[in-house]
Structures are given as C-alpha cells and as structure tokens.
C-alpha positions in Angstrom: 86.1 4.7 59.4 88.6 2.6 61.4 90.9 5.6 62.0 88.1 7.8 63.3 86.8 5.1 65.6 90.3 4.4 66.9 90.8 8.1 67.6 87.4 8.3 69.4 88.3 5.3 71.5 91.7 6.9 72.2 90.1 10.1 73.3 87.7 8.2 75.6 90.5 6.1 77.1 92.6 9.3 77.6 89.7 11.1 79.3 89.1 8.1 81.7 92.8 7.9 82.5 92.9 11.6 83.2 89.9 11.4 85.5 91.4 8.5 87.4 94.7 10.4 87.6 93.0 13.5 88.9 91.0 11.4 91.4 94.1 9.8 92.7 96.4 12.8 92.8 94.0 15.6 93.8 94.0 14.5 97.5 97.8 14.3 97.5 97.9 17.7 95.8 95.4 19.2 98.3 97.3 17.8 101.3 100.8 18.8 100.1 100.6 21.8 97.8 97.6 23.8 99.0 98.9 24.4 102.6 102.2 25.6 101.1 100.3 27.8 98.6 98.2 29.3 101.5 101.4 30.0 103.5 102.9 31.7 100.5 99.8 33.8 100.1 99.9 34.7 103.8 103.5 35.8 103.4 102.7 38.0 100.4 99.5 39.4 101.9 101.0 40.5 105.3 
C-alpha cells in the first residue's frame, strides 16, 4: 500500500510541476519560437 500511495503522490507532484513548468515557459516559447517558426513557414510557403 505504501508503494502505491507514494507512486500516486509522485505522479500528482510530477503533473503539478509540469503544469507550472508549462505555465512559466509557454509565454517565453510563444514569444521566442513561434515567430521564428512562422518566418520559416513563410519561407517554405513562398
């Protein structure tokens, strides 16, 4: 029982940390990477 509860708590903590990570890094990613990606798409499309 202790192992399963520890794994469950680990999964919950991992999910929360991933959500915090995504919330923190998504604006940076959108500001930095998406314009470059759009420029690359423009180069390939035209």
